[in-house]
C-alpha angles and dihedrals in degrees: 000000000000123000090245093058092048090052091050091050092051091049092050092047091050091049092049092051092049091048092048091048091051093053092043091056120102090251092072091050093050089048092057095047094041095104091055092040093052091048092048094049096042102035103030117018098038094048090048092052092047093048089052089054093046090051088071095046142068101242126166102169088242096070135035114273116265120209112242101161115212094349095109092051092046091052092047096049099038110025110025115095092173090060090056092046095049091046092051092049092048093048090049090050092049094047093054104031101047099053093041092050094049093046092049092045091051093049092050091046090054091050091051093046091091132115098229133133114277095010091136090060091051091050091051093049093049094046096045097079089059090061091065098026096106095045123116091237092059091047090053090047090050090051091053092047092056097038124110094272095028132128095270093056092046089057091047091052090060088062093044095255117139111226133200139197103292095191093051097052116087090214095058107021095091092046091058089057090047091052090049092052092046088052088059091069097127101105094047090045092055091050091049090048091054090051093049091055090055094059109100113243089220089076092060094042093051092047091049090055088053090052100254115162124226091259092051090048090051095053097035101039114012101045097043091047091048095044094103089050090048090052091051093049092043093055094046095047093045092053091046094048093053088056095048109146120129099063094045092046095051101036106037108359087220096305163154097066090333091294090138099029098137123199091247090053091054091048090051093049092051093047104041103014099049097016091233096146095163093052091045091050090054089050090051093053091048088053089051090053092048091051090047092052092047091049092047091051090052092052092046091052092045092077088071100049109020116089125190127203095235090054091054091048091049092052091047 
């Protein structure tokens, strides 16, 4: 090999190392994540910081914010009956909607966890309603279904049962929203279905040899194996249920008699109905704290009912 070729090879190797070092530097990484980073800083972090500041001010959008300290929080916690009402309604909604939705999603996932012809089409058809479940059009349709002359009452009339307007009765208005949320089980169902496919079939075959029934297999194999997935779905659905807004706003607008007046609806009314942005910001941070406490309690309790594969192997 000539001296000229050796020089060229050394030059090319040096250039390659410099180029590789440039792309391995943190600058390249930040360049690739810059769209997300800009969105996070401009659309998430900055609004959060400003809302925290507004929570300690009297701000109406029409005038400059005036610092009032803890006044907004004192009014909310000591002299706001609507805050208490909306919080009670939201907690009631979360307590009923989240478990029902997860139970229904798990049952459907188990039914779809079969190796039969055309099962993919069935999964798609069952999941599809969840894609449009939070839309305004579906909320309007749901309101018409449960109205006085809606589809539900037409079915009841066939059996000689006199119906009434479900969404206008304080005793049933909240239940219609719960049913709507349970109907939007698609995302949880897909996650459960993925978890079911990860459970080794050997567990069921071995338990069948030992004489375990289907019910015993469900409680001794399926549920423990799915417990991390249940925890994941439980946290996601709890957070989402506390922020429930669109369906209540379109279907009931918080009525009748505040029976469906969700916390997010009250926050919206304070912010855009009364232009009390400072007060609404304080409500938003209280909601964040409540969600944080609920999530923390779920994680604390998970040590007693969530089982991981590595823990079982360690004990074995």
